[in-house]
C-alpha positions as CSV (number, residue, x, y, z in Angstrom):
1,M,115.2,102.5,101.5
2,V,115.6,99.5,103.8
3,K,119.0,97.8,103.5
4,G,120.2,94.4,104.6
5,I,116.9,92.6,104.3
6,S,115.7,90.2,101.6
7,Y,112.7,87.9,101.2
8,N,115.0,84.8,101.5
9,A,116.4,86.2,104.8
10,V,112.9,86.7,106.1
11,L,112.0,83.1,105.3
12,S,115.2,81.9,107.0
13,T,114.4,83.9,110.1
14,F,110.8,82.7,110.1
15,D,111.9,79.0,109.8
16,D,114.4,79.4,112.6
17,L,111.7,80.9,114.9
18,V,109.4,78.1,114.1
19,A,112.1,75.5,114.7
20,R,112.8,77.1,118.1
21,K,109.1,77.2,118.9
22,K,109.2,81.0,119.3
23,I,106.2,81.4,116.9
24,S,103.2,79.3,116.3
25,Y,103.0,77.9,112.8
26,G,102.0,74.5,111.5
27,P,100.2,72.5,108.8
28,R,97.0,73.8,107.4
29,T,94.1,72.4,105.4
30,T,92.6,74.6,102.6
31,V,89.0,74.1,101.5
32,Q,87.7,76.0,98.5
33,Y,84.1,76.8,97.9
34,D,82.0,78.9,95.6
35,Y,78.9,80.3,97.2
36,D,76.5,81.8,94.6
37,G,79.4,83.3,92.7
38,F,81.5,84.4,95.7
39,A,84.7,82.4,95.9
40,L,86.1,81.5,99.3
41,E,89.1,79.7,100.6
42,F,88.9,78.3,104.2
43,H,92.3,77.8,105.8
44,I,92.2,75.6,108.9
45,S,95.2,75.4,111.3
46,S,95.5,74.8,115.0
47,S,98.4,77.3,115.0
48,L,95.9,80.1,115.6
49,S,94.2,78.4,118.5
50,R,96.4,80.1,121.1
51,K,96.3,83.5,119.4
52,P,95.1,86.1,122.0
53,Q,91.8,87.7,121.2
54,N,90.6,91.1,122.2
55,G,90.9,91.4,125.9
56,D,93.1,88.2,126.3
57,P,96.5,88.2,127.9
58,I,99.4,89.4,125.7
59,S,101.1,86.2,124.7
60,G,98.1,83.8,124.6
61,H,95.8,82.1,127.1
62,E,98.1,82.3,130.2
63,E,96.9,82.3,133.7
64,P,95.4,85.7,134.7
65,D,98.2,86.4,137.3
66,A,101.1,85.5,134.9
67,E,103.8,88.0,134.7
68,K,103.5,90.4,131.7
69,P,106.1,89.5,129.0
70,E,108.3,92.0,127.4
71,C,106.6,93.9,124.6
72,F,107.4,96.3,121.8
73,G,107.4,99.4,124.0
74,P,105.8,100.5,127.2
75,G,102.4,101.0,125.6
76,S,102.4,97.8,123.6
77,D,100.3,94.7,124.1
78,I,102.2,92.7,121.5
79,A,104.8,90.4,123.0
80,N,108.5,90.6,122.1
81,D,109.7,87.1,123.0
82,D,112.8,86.9,120.9
83,P,115.1,89.6,119.4
84,A,115.1,87.7,116.1
85,T,111.5,88.6,115.5
86,L,112.4,92.2,114.7
87,L,113.4,92.2,111.1
88,A,113.8,95.9,110.3
89,T,112.9,99.5,111.2
90,I,111.0,101.2,108.4
91,H,111.5,105.0,108.0
92,G,112.1,105.2,111.8
93,T,108.3,105.1,112.3
94,H,107.5,101.4,112.1
95,L,108.9,98.0,113.1
96,L,108.7,95.0,110.7
97,V,108.2,92.0,113.0
98,V,107.5,88.3,112.5
99,N,103.9,87.6,113.7
100,K,103.8,85.2,116.6
101,F,100.7,83.4,115.4
102,C,100.8,82.5,111.7
103,M,98.6,80.9,109.2
104,F,101.0,81.5,106.3
105,R,104.8,81.5,105.7
106,P,105.9,84.2,106.4
107,Q,103.4,86.3,108.2
108,L,104.6,89.7,109.4
109,L,103.5,92.7,111.5
110,L,104.2,96.3,110.7
111,L,104.0,98.0,114.2
112,T,104.1,101.7,114.9
113,S,107.4,102.6,116.7
114,D,105.3,104.7,119.0
115,S,103.8,101.9,121.2
116,Y,101.0,104.2,122.4
117,R,99.4,104.4,118.9
118,R,96.1,102.5,118.9
119,Q,94.4,100.1,116.5
120,R,91.2,102.2,116.6
121,E,92.9,105.0,114.7
122,P,92.6,105.3,111.0
123,L,95.7,104.9,108.9
124,D,97.8,108.0,108.4
125,L,100.4,108.9,105.8
126,V,103.4,107.4,107.6
127,D,101.5,104.1,108.0
128,L,100.8,103.9,104.3
129,S,104.3,105.0,103.4
130,A,105.7,102.2,105.5
131,A,103.2,99.7,103.9
132,C,104.3,100.8,100.4
133,T,107.9,100.4,101.3
134,V,107.3,96.8,102.4
135,L,105.2,96.1,99.4
136,T,108.0,97.2,97.0
137,L,110.8,95.7,99.1
138,F,110.2,92.1,98.3
139,D,110.3,92.0,94.5
140,T,110.6,88.2,94.5
141,S,107.2,87.6,96.2
142,S,103.8,89.2,95.9
143,Q,102.7,90.6,99.2
144,F,99.4,91.7,100.7
145,V,99.0,94.4,103.4
146,I,96.0,94.5,105.6
147,Y,94.6,96.6,108.5
148,N,91.9,95.6,110.9
149,C,90.7,98.8,112.5
150,G,89.5,98.2,116.0
151,P,87.8,95.2,117.6
152,T,84.8,95.5,115.3
153,G,87.2,95.3,112.4
154,G,88.7,92.0,113.7
155,A,91.6,93.4,115.6
156,S,92.8,91.5,118.7
157,R,95.6,93.9,119.9
158,Q,95.5,97.6,120.7
159,H,99.1,98.5,119.6
160,K,98.6,99.9,116.1
161,H,99.8,97.5,113.4
162,L,99.3,96.4,109.9
163,Q,99.9,92.9,108.7
164,V,102.0,91.7,105.7
165,L,101.5,88.2,104.2
166,P,101.6,86.3,101.0
167,R,99.0,87.5,98.6
168,P,96.1,85.1,98.1
169,P,95.9,83.7,94.5
170,R,92.4,85.1,93.9
171,L,90.7,88.2,95.4
172,F,87.6,89.6,93.8
173,P,89.1,93.1,93.3
174,D,91.7,91.6,91.0
175,D,89.0,91.3,88.3
176,E,87.1,94.5,87.8
177,N,84.1,92.5,86.6
178,D,84.2,90.0,89.5
179,N,82.1,91.9,92.1
180,K,78.4,91.1,91.4
181,A,78.2,88.4,94.1
182,V,79.8,90.5,97.0
183,P,77.2,90.7,99.7
184,Y,78.4,93.8,101.5
185,K,79.3,97.4,100.7
186,Y,82.9,98.2,99.9
187,F,84.9,101.1,98.5
188,L,87.6,100.2,96.0
189,R,90.1,102.2,93.9
190,Y,92.5,101.0,91.3
191,L,95.9,102.5,91.5
192,R,96.9,102.8,87.8
193,D,98.3,106.3,88.2
194,V,99.9,105.8,91.6
195,E,103.6,104.9,92.0
196,L,103.7,103.4,95.5
197,G,107.5,103.6,95.6
198,S,107.6,107.4,95.4
199,P,106.7,110.0,98.1
200,E,104.3,111.6,95.7
201,G,102.6,108.4,95.0
202,Q,102.3,107.6,98.7
203,K,100.7,111.0,99.3
204,K,98.2,110.3,96.5
205,L,97.4,106.9,98.0
206,F,96.8,108.5,101.4
207,E,94.3,110.9,99.8
208,V,92.6,108.0,98.1
209,Y,92.3,106.2,101.4
210,R,90.8,109.2,103.1
211,E,88.2,109.5,100.3
212,L,87.3,105.8,100.6
213,L,87.2,106.0,104.4
214,A,84.8,109.0,104.2
215,E,82.5,106.9,102.0
216,A,82.7,104.0,104.4
217,K,81.8,106.3,107.3
218,Q,78.8,107.5,105.4
219,S,77.6,103.9,104.8
220,L,77.8,103.2,108.5
221,R,75.3,105.9,109.4
222,G,72.5,104.4,111.5
223,Y,74.6,101.3,112.4
224,L,77.1,102.5,114.9
225,E,76.4,103.3,118.6
226,D,76.1,106.9,119.5
227,N,79.2,106.6,121.7
228,E,81.3,104.9,118.9
229,N,84.5,107.1,118.6
230,Y,86.1,105.4,115.7
231,I,85.3,104.1,112.2
232,P,85.4,100.3,112.2
233,H,86.7,99.1,108.9
234,N,89.0,96.8,107.0
235,V,91.7,97.8,104.6
236,A,93.6,95.7,102.0
237,L,96.4,97.1,99.9
238,V,98.3,95.5,97.0
239,R,100.2,97.3,94.2
240,E,97.2,97.4,91.9
241,W,94.4,98.5,94.3
242,I,93.2,99.5,97.7
243,I,89.9,98.6,99.3
244,V,88.1,99.8,102.4
245,I,85.3,97.7,103.9
246,P,83.1,99.2,106.6
247,R,82.3,96.9,109.5
248,R,79.2,97.1,111.7
249,N,79.7,93.9,113.7
250,A,82.7,92.1,115.2
251,A,80.8,88.8,115.0
252,F,77.6,87.5,113.3
253,E,75.9,84.5,115.0
254,G,79.2,83.8,116.8
255,I,81.4,83.9,113.6
256,T,84.2,86.4,113.2
257,A,86.4,87.5,110.3
258,N,89.4,89.8,109.7
259,T,90.2,91.7,106.5
260,P,91.2,88.5,104.4
261,G,88.1,86.8,105.7
262,M,85.9,89.6,104.3
263,L,87.7,89.1,101.0
264,G,87.2,85.4,100.9
265,S,90.4,84.1,102.6
266,V,88.9,82.8,105.9
267,W,91.2,81.7,108.8
268,L,89.9,79.0,111.1
269,T,91.2,76.8,113.9
270,S,89.0,73.7,113.4
271,E,86.7,71.8,111.2
272,E,83.9,72.7,113.6
273,E,84.3,76.4,112.7
274,L,84.1,75.5,109.0
275,G,80.8,73.7,109.8
276,Q,79.5,76.8,111.5
277,W,80.3,78.9,108.4
278,K,78.5,76.4,106.2
279,Q,75.5,76.2,108.4
280,V,74.9,79.9,108.7
281,G,75.9,80.6,105.1
282,P,79.1,82.5,104.2
283,K,77.3,85.3,102.4
284,R,74.9,85.9,105.3
285,V,78.0,86.0,107.6
286,L,79.8,88.5,105.5
287,A,76.7,90.7,105.1
288,G,76.2,90.5,108.8
289,L,79.7,91.6,109.6
290,G,79.7,94.4,107.0
291,V,77.1,96.7,105.6
292,P,74.6,94.6,103.5
293,V,74.0,95.7,99.9
């Protein structure tokens, strides 16, 4: 059990960090579309424009010879710019941290305490146990845990981390009948008999994830390079279900997406990016990033 932390306290810390310009968060525009039965929300905010991408410097787009900032451990590539960003230690295995580049209020990271763990690794039992603890911690707010496995899965940092953010109002797995328009293969399990707050339930969840990951790996046969040493995929976890989405491309015609983007909550930095999505076609983009049905 994590003591001394509440959702209101997290919001207060988040607002203080924004006010002191320690994290990047600002106004956003949300545009809703329905493409042939697949609902999408495009969230546009310049707050993500300085977010480091795969291979970028740690804090953002600094000069190449800039001094490396303090990070969350010697093996980490995630900057630790202010002690207030660390909210809690979860089970001694993970750090609950405020994300430096945010689309939503609040947006958190769940980092492995071992800073040498890498984002290309699949989730393990302790990762999922920590995620379950955070999901059940904030009873006053519905949360959404995601994992972008490796650069092909939309990850920009190497230090292994999940993300925790407010749950979107509509995701297609919420309705068991709302899946006919999904343009890519996915592997979904409803968690009716899984108690996420118990060690037994967390072990059961881990077994479910391993089964879904095995199916995702099988679906990627023929798509991955021979030297690919990890299974690129996206994971989303809420109290009711878990989904694994295999990924064969990091970008399609120059367009990228992370786990929420694959589910229809797309994060953009400009209207120009929205225009690109509309020009190429969202369902073509998602099928190109994932494994087409």
